[in-house]
C-alpha positions, 0 to 999 in steps of 0.5 A, spaced: 359 282 738 358 284 731 365 282 726 365 289 721 371 294 722 366 300 721 359 299 725 351 297 722 348 301 720 342 305 716 344 307 709 351 303 710 354 298 705 357 293 704 359 286 701 359 278 702 358 271 699 352 271 696 351 263 700 350 267 706 343 271 705 336 269 706 332 268 703 336 263 699 331 262 694 330 269 691 338 269 693 340 263 688 335 267 681 341 272 680 347 269 684 348 261 683 350 257 689 355 253 685 358 260 682 362 263 688 360 270 686 359 276 691 353 281 693 357 287 693 354 294 693 349 292 699 346 297 702 343 296 710 336 298 711 334 296 718 336 290 723 332 286 727 331 279 730 331 273 722 331 266 724 337 261 720 337 254 721 331 255 726 335 259 731 334 267 733 339 271 730 340 279 730 341 281 723 341 286 717 336 289 713 340 289 707 337 291 699 341 286 694 342 289 686 337 286 681 334 282 688 327 284 689 324 284 696 328 285 703 333 280 704 337 279 710 343 276 714 348 274 720 351 281 722 357 277 723 358 276 716 358 283 713 362 287 712 360 293 711 366 297 708 363 305 708 360 306 714 353 310 716 352 317 718 348 314 725 350 307 726 345 302 731 344 304 738 346 297 739 352 298 736 355 305 737 358 303 745 360 295 744 359 293 751 365 289 753 364 286 759 374 286 761 374 294 759 371 297 768 364 302 765 362 308 769 359 305 776 352 308 774 349 304 779 352 307 785 351 316 782 345 317 787 344 315 794 338 320 795 335 317 789 327 315 791 325 311 783 328 306 781 335 306 775 331 307 768 330 301 765 334 299 758 332 291 758 326 289 754 320 287 755 320 280 752 323 276 755 325 271 749 328 276 744 332 280 749 335 274 751 338 273 745 340 281 745 343 280 753 347 273 749 350 279 742 353 283 748 356 279 752 352 279 758 350 272 762 343 269 760 341 262 766 338 258 761 335 251 765 335 247 757 343 249 758 348 244 759 351 244 766 358 245 767 361 239 769 368 239 770 374 239 764 374 234 760 369 231 755 364 226 756 368 218 754 362 216 748 359 211 753 358 212 761 357 204 760 359 198 757 356 192 760 350 190 762 346 195 766 344 193 774 338 195 775 335 194 783 331 195 788 335 197 793 335 194 800 339 198 804 341 204 805 347 208 807 345 213 810 340 209 814 346 205 817 351 211 820 344 212 823 343 219 821 337 222 825 330 226 821 332 233 825 328 238 824 331 245 823 331 249 830 334 256 832 341 257 836 337 261 842 330 259 842 326 254 843 319 253 838 314 256 844 318 261 845 317 263 838 310 263 838 311 267 843 314 272 840 312 280 837 314 282 829 318 286 831 323 281 835 321 276 830 324 281 825 332 282 830 332 274 830 332 273 823 336 279 821 343 281 821 343 285 827 350 285 829 352 287 823 348 293 823 351 295 829 359 293 828 359 296 822 353 299 818 352 304 823 360 306 824 361 308 817 354 311 815 356 315 821 363 318 818 357 321 813 352 323 817 352 330 821 348 328 828 350 320 829 344 315 827 343 310 833 341 302 832 334 305 834 334 310 830 336 306 824 330 301 825 326 307 824 329 309 819 328 301 816 321 302 818 319 308 814 320 303 807 318 298 810 311 301 811 311 305 804 311 298 802 304 295 804 302 300 799 303 300 792 300 307 786 304 311 790 310 313 786 313 319 789 315 317 796 315 326 799 307 324 798 309 321 806 311 326 808 307 332 805 303 337 809 297 337 804 291 334 808 290 327 807 286 325 801 283 319 799 284 321 791 291 321 791 298 322 794 300 317 801 294 314 805 298 316 812 305 320 813 311 319 817 313 325 820 311 322 826 317 317 825 323 321 822 322 327 819 324 327 810 331 331 811 333 327 816 330 320 812 334 323 807 340 324 810 340 317 812 339 314 806 345 318 802 350 316 807 348 308 809 354 303 809 354 297 808 362 294 809 368 298 813 373 295 808 377 299 803 375 299 796 380 297 792 383 300 786 387 297 779 392 302 781 393 301 788 391 294 788 392 290 781 383 289 780 376 291 781 372 288 785 364 291 782 361 287 788 366 291 794 359 294 797 356 289 799 361 283 799 362 283 807 354 284 807 352 277 805 358 274 808 356 277 815 348 274 813 350 267 812 355 268 818 348 270 821 344 263 819 351 259 820 352 261 828 344 261 829 340 257 825 341 249 825 337 247 818 332 241 818 334 234 815 332 236 807 333 243 804 333 244 797 338 249 793 335 253 788 335 260 785 332 267 788 333 273 783 333 280 786 331 285 780 335 291 777 333 293 770 339 296 769 344 291 764 350 294 766 350 292 774 355 288 777 353 280 776 347 282 772 343 276 769 337 274 766 334 268 768 328 266 763 324 262 768 324 266 774 318 271 774 322 276 775 327 274 770 333 280 771 336 283 776 341 279 781 342 272 781 343 268 788 345 261 789 339 259 794 338 254 800 331 254 804 329 248 809 321 247 809 320 243 816 312 242 816 312 246 809 314 253 813 321 255 808 326 258 812 332 261 807 339 260 811 344 261 805 346 265 799 350 267 796 351 271 789 352 270 782 358 274 780 359 270 773 364 275 768 364 280 773 368 276 779 374 280 780 381 277 778 388 280 778 393 282 773 395 275 772 388 271 771 388 269 780 382 269 781 382 275 788 377 271 791 379 264 790 373 258 791 374 253 798 373 248 793 379 249 787 379 243 781 371 242 780 366 244 776 363 251 777 357 246 777 360 241 783 364 248 787 356 252 788 355 245 791 360 244 796 360 252 798 353 252 799 353 246 803 359 248 808 355 249 814 352 242 813 358 238 812 359 232 816 352 233 819 348 228 814 343 232 812 340 231 805 339 237 799 337 237 793 334 241 786 334 239 778 338 245 777 345 241 780 344 234 777 352 233 776 355 227 778 361 230 780 358 234 785 353 229 788 359 224 789 363 230 792 358 232 797 357 224 799 364 225 801 364 231 806 357 229 808 351 231 805 347 226 801 345 229 795 339 228 790 338 231 783 332 230 779 335 229 772 333 233 766 337 232 760 339 239 758 342 238 750 345 231 752 344 227 759 348 228 764 355 225 764 353 218 769 345 217 766 345 212 760 338 216 759 335 212 752 337 206 755 333 207 762 327 210 758 328 203 753 329 199 760 321 201 762 319 202 756 313 196 758 313 197 765 306 199 769 305 206 772 309 207 779 314 202 777 320 203 781 328 200 780 334 204 782 341 203 777 347 201 780 353 205 778 359 207 781 364 214 780 370 214 784 369 209 789 362 211 791 356 207 790 353 211 784 344 211 785 339 212 779 332 212 782 327 212 777 319 212 777 314 210 770 310 215 771 304 218 764 309 220 759 317 219 762 322 216 766 322 220 773 330 221 774 334 222 782 341 222 782 344 220 788 348 215 793 343 214 798 335 212 799 331 206 799 324 205 793 319 205 800 313 206 798 310 212 802 304 210 804 300 218 806 304 222 799 301 219 794 300 221 785 295 223 780 296 221 774 291 223 767 292 216 763 287 216 757 282 221 760 281 216 767 286 219 773 291 214 776 294 214 781 299 210 786 304 212 792 310 215 791 317 212 793 323 215 797 327 220 793 321 222 790 317 223 796 322 227 798 323 231 791 317 232 790 316 235 798 322 239 798 323 243 790 317 248 791 321 251 798 326 256 795 320 259 791 317 259 796 320 264 799 322 268 793 313 269 792 313 270 799 318 276 798 316 278 792 308 278 792 304 281 794 308 288 795 315 287 794 320 291 798 323 292 792 318 294 788 316 299 793 322 301 796 326 305 788 334 305 789 339 308 784 343 305 787 344 298 787 347 296 793 341 298 795 338 294 792 342 287 794 340 290 802 333 291 800 333 283 798 336 281 805 331 284 808 326 281 804 329 274 806 329 276 813 322 279 814 320 271 811 324 268 815 320 271 819 313 269 819 315 262 818 318 261 823 311 264 827 308 259 822 313 254 825 313 255 832 305 256 833 303 250 828 299 254 824 299 257 817 304 262 815 299 269 816 300 274 810 306 278 808 303 283 809 299 282 815 306 282 819 310 288 815 305 293 818 305 290 825 312 290 824 313 297 821 309 299 828 313 296 832 320 299 829 317 306 830 316 304 836 322 301 838 326 304 845 333 301 843 336 308 844 332 308 850 336 310 856 336 304 862 330 306 866 332 303 874 326 299 877 322 303 881 324 301 890 317 298 893 317 298 900 318 290 899 326 291 898 325 294 905 322 289 912 324 290 920 326 285 924 328 284 931 337 285 932 339 279 935 343 280 942 349 278 939 348 283 933 350 291 932 355 290 939 362 286 938 362 286 945 356 283 945 357 277 939 359 270 940 366 267 942 369 262 938 371 256 942 
């Protein structure tokens, strides 16, 4: 944020201490550093990114009297005394996250195109701009939130205890490596299901019937029913099978189909364009009254989707039992307007701008099913006037990362399942999950500093002369819980996994290859590293499928932010349906577009709204038989003795 009282712009005049200008050598010729002089009548000529002390910063480009050539200064150090005629675009309306902004994302619900992009194409440069504007950036190199209080200067004062564990607490409790399963369907049943049946199983249909349809009908003339809802959804899914058709009206065009322009098919037989727009405009995703500052004392920018996301998680909590091994990671819902609720930039993701979801998935046989998501609200998380959270966490008193770990694993607390990833290497979180019956293992990454409880430098020194593939575990304790750091010597590094369980048994069917000094060498993973290597990409597998080759959000254009979140949940359900079929058939998952086209066809042919037809009666329902002597006449019935 710029700290000047007046905005900067071309022609603005100001003054500041000479030592703050760059390049230093040029400025010091006229303004020696020891003299502590002040440059006056400095004119701003432009703005831009410049590197200061090996860090890129937004700067004013300036002209200093008696100094030749361009100079620059970090914006926060410059004091504007005479304002410009036209301020820079970035300073006309400084972004304030603490002031409610107009709900621009929800004005036009019938728009068939996406919002106007107001973020740049270069991720590296845009990250600096977003941070300067107070927006959140999830950088994989930044330290994780490990709770309150500074870490002790030295985690271990005595000699480090490296050993090869001979027992595993999880095995001692006889935990079973159980495969994932749907509650109401066996895998052989799922293998024979149609695309529409699979999608309905993976989709939050009860929420559609109980909330979406009734609330939508409050805004519709002709009522919407479940079958017609799926036909409306089919239009969006079918359009997302094709690229290069920016105008969705082409799908309802009355012109003849051309191989060179327009849409390759028409959707008039599925639904009229007028009805499609009516449903799109009337759609609602919550039946909860919207809070207002005047009545409730707070604003909830996530109000439109909060209940829908909760119901998605409830659906999977009751309908799907995850496998024994899971991966916790992040997913992105693409959105290119930085004024949307919870806007986040995650530079490491293929789609870095939009909304970040914490996601957890299992992956039996390499076929991932995502069974829980949590929208990252960031600075837009609603608070009351007194500073209390409107929607407090069920696990208060922990750091942000630990809280996320506990919330995401809640459905499997006490079930002895294993969860892991590299983005959650926090000792407090691993131990707290252990106390609740979840065996968390996190690949350790150095983010500026080593995480608490990980003497990384000492571990690297200990393994310096070890051979490739050598494994040992550092044994410690935290909060009366045994705490392990499993270590493995790789080609260049020492891989580390923090956990409260596990043994270093070799997994015979999981070799790994490394190129060292021009030749390939191999060793076999031990148990913790094998589990991490198998599971680390499961969430990304779901993400890749719902984004590529054609993501729903790529074609399903909208200016209504809540619709994009609904699109994200639809795409996750679609991927889960494909992967469920692959598990049931024990085959490689079919291409996503192949499944989608057949799903769209079955959606349009659904008969959910048709009245039930009585089964025809046949002659088999009637049979002639001879009456007994006592039947038909009470006087001839046998007497009771």
